[in-house]
N, C-alpha and C positions, 0 to 999 in steps of 0.2 A: 210434392215437398219443394221442388224447384220454384213453383209459382209462389208458394207461401213465403220464401226467401226473397224472391223478387217484390212481394207486397210490402213486406216488412221493410225493406231497403228505401222502398219508394216513401213509405210512410215516415221514415226518419228524416230523409231529404226534405219533405214538405213542411214538416213541423219545425226543422232546425232552421230553415230559412225564412222564418217570421212570413211566410207565404201569404196569410190572410191580414196580416196588418196593414198593408199598402206602404206608400212612400211616406216616411217621416223618420222621427227620431225618438228614442227613449229619454226620459227626463226624471230628474229627482230635484226636488225643492227641499233644503234642510233648514230648519229654524233653530239658529244657534244662539238666539237671544233670551232673554228671560222673562219675555212677554209672548202672549199669544199674538199672531199676525192674521189678518182677515181678509176675505174678499181676494184670495190669492189666484192670481190669471195668467196663463203662459200662452203666449201667440206669437205670429211671427209679423213681420212687418208687411208680408205677401197677403196677409189675411186667412191665415190656415184655421181651422176648426180650434175653438179656444177649448181649453181645461181649466176648470174652475173648481176651486175648494174653498168651501165657506170659512175654514180656520184652520191653521196648523198651530198646535201647542207648542211651548217652549220645549226644545230638546227633541222634537219629533220630526219626521220628515214624511213626505209624500212624493208618490213616483207614478209614471204613467207613459204613455205614448201620445206623442203629439202627431197627428195625422196631418200630411203635408201634401196629399193628394192634388189639391187645388193649387198648390203654389208653384209658379211657373217662372218666376224671375229670381234674382238674386236678392239677399235680404240678411236681415238679423232676428234674433229671437227677443222677446220682450216679456219681462216678468213685471207684473203689477201686483201691489199688494198694499193694505193698510195697517200700520201700526196701532195699537191702542191709544186713542186720544191725539192721534197725528194725522196730518193730511197724506193722501194717497201717494205712494213711492211708485216710479216707473223707472226700471232698468233695462238698458238694451245692450245686448253682447252676442257674440258669437257670429257665425255666418254660415249661410247656405248659398248655393249657387245652382241656378235653372231649377229650383225647387227641390235639390237633393242635399241633403245633410252633408255636411264635411266629417262629421264623426257619428259613432253610434249612439252615444249617450251624452247628454248635456246635464250639468250639475250646477244649480245656484245655491250657494250658502248663505243665508242671511244672517248678518252680524249686527250687532247694536249700532254700527255708524256706517256700516257699507254692505254691500253684496258682492261676494266672490263668485266668479265664473271657471267651471272647469270642464273639460271634454273627457270621454274615455273612447277608446277604440277596442273592438272585441277581437283583434287579431293579434 
């Protein structure tokens, strides 16, 4: 019985610490416009793995985990996307240091004429 309790505690610790995700940051991209945005890409200035969404419809959002295992320097987050019948847009915001995110979650909110950036901390 004692070993069973220790096994349960170890399992909870491993899963609650995002043990298998690696170094990085959770992200959410919200489309608050009345148009679909396409070719949505989030990356870091240090060349992290890229998360790509073919499109995000009006009023919807996408989320995921931006893996930053290969980021070793200071940098920012870059959001790239295309609005219907417009040139690609690039927005850079946020900050990470030595490849480590300064927050637990980054949020990009795409509006008709701008993009808002916010962060969340899980503590």
